[in-house]
C-alpha positions in Angstrom: -19.1 -67.1 171.7 -15.4 -66.7 172.6 -14.1 -68.5 175.7 -11.3 -66.9 177.6 -8.8 -69.3 179.2 -5.9 -68.8 181.5 -3.0 -71.1 182.3 -1.4 -72.1 185.6 1.7 -74.0 186.6 1.7 -77.2 188.7 4.9 -78.6 190.0 5.4 -82.3 190.4 8.4 -84.5 191.3 9.9 -86.1 188.2 8.7 -89.5 189.3 5.1 -88.3 189.7 5.2 -86.4 186.4 6.5 -89.6 184.7 3.6 -91.5 186.1 1.2 -88.9 184.8 2.7 -89.0 181.3 2.5 -92.8 181.3 -1.1 -93.0 182.5 -2.2 -90.2 180.1 -0.6 -92.2 177.2 -2.4 -95.3 178.3 -5.7 -93.4 178.4 -5.0 -91.9 174.9 -4.8 -88.3 176.3 -2.1 -85.7 176.5 -0.7 -85.1 179.9 -2.5 -81.7 179.9 -5.8 -83.3 179.1 -5.3 -85.9 181.8 -4.5 -83.3 184.5 -7.3 -81.0 183.4 -9.8 -83.9 183.5 -8.5 -84.9 187.0 -9.0 -81.3 188.3 -12.5 -81.0 186.8 -13.5 -84.3 188.2 -12.4 -83.3 191.7 -14.2 -80.0 191.3 -17.4 -81.8 190.3 -17.1 -84.1 193.2 -16.8 -81.2 195.6 -19.8 -79.5 194.1 -21.8 -82.7 194.3 -20.8 -83.0 198.0 -21.9 -79.4 198.7 -25.3 -80.2 197.0 -25.7 -83.3 199.1 -25.0 -81.4 202.3 -27.5 -78.7 201.4 -30.1 -81.3 200.5 -29.6 -83.1 203.9 -29.9 -79.8 205.7 -33.1 -78.9 203.8 -34.6 -82.3 204.6 -33.6 -82.0 208.3 -32.0 -85.4 208.0 -35.2 -87.1 206.8 -34.4 -89.9 204.3 -36.4 -92.0 201.9 -35.7 -95.6 201.3 -34.6 -96.9 197.9 -37.8 -99.0 197.6 -40.0 -95.9 198.3 -38.1 -93.9 195.6 -38.7 -96.8 193.1 -42.4 -96.8 194.0 -42.6 -93.0 193.5 -41.0 -93.4 190.1 -43.2 -96.3 189.1 -40.3 -98.7 188.9 
């Protein structure tokens, strides 16, 4: 299966870009990998939040305690 990719341009002040390069190096990543991971993490967080909102709406605000969840799971 072939994956199609596209590129985009992000502009940063030199000082911010320098920090990105330094942090990427500390993490053992290229600056591109570092920025890609950051964007994907933010996207995943947003999708998780949307899921949580839908779940709360579907439950009409009803919650279950942590202890009840553990009992239901046999923990």
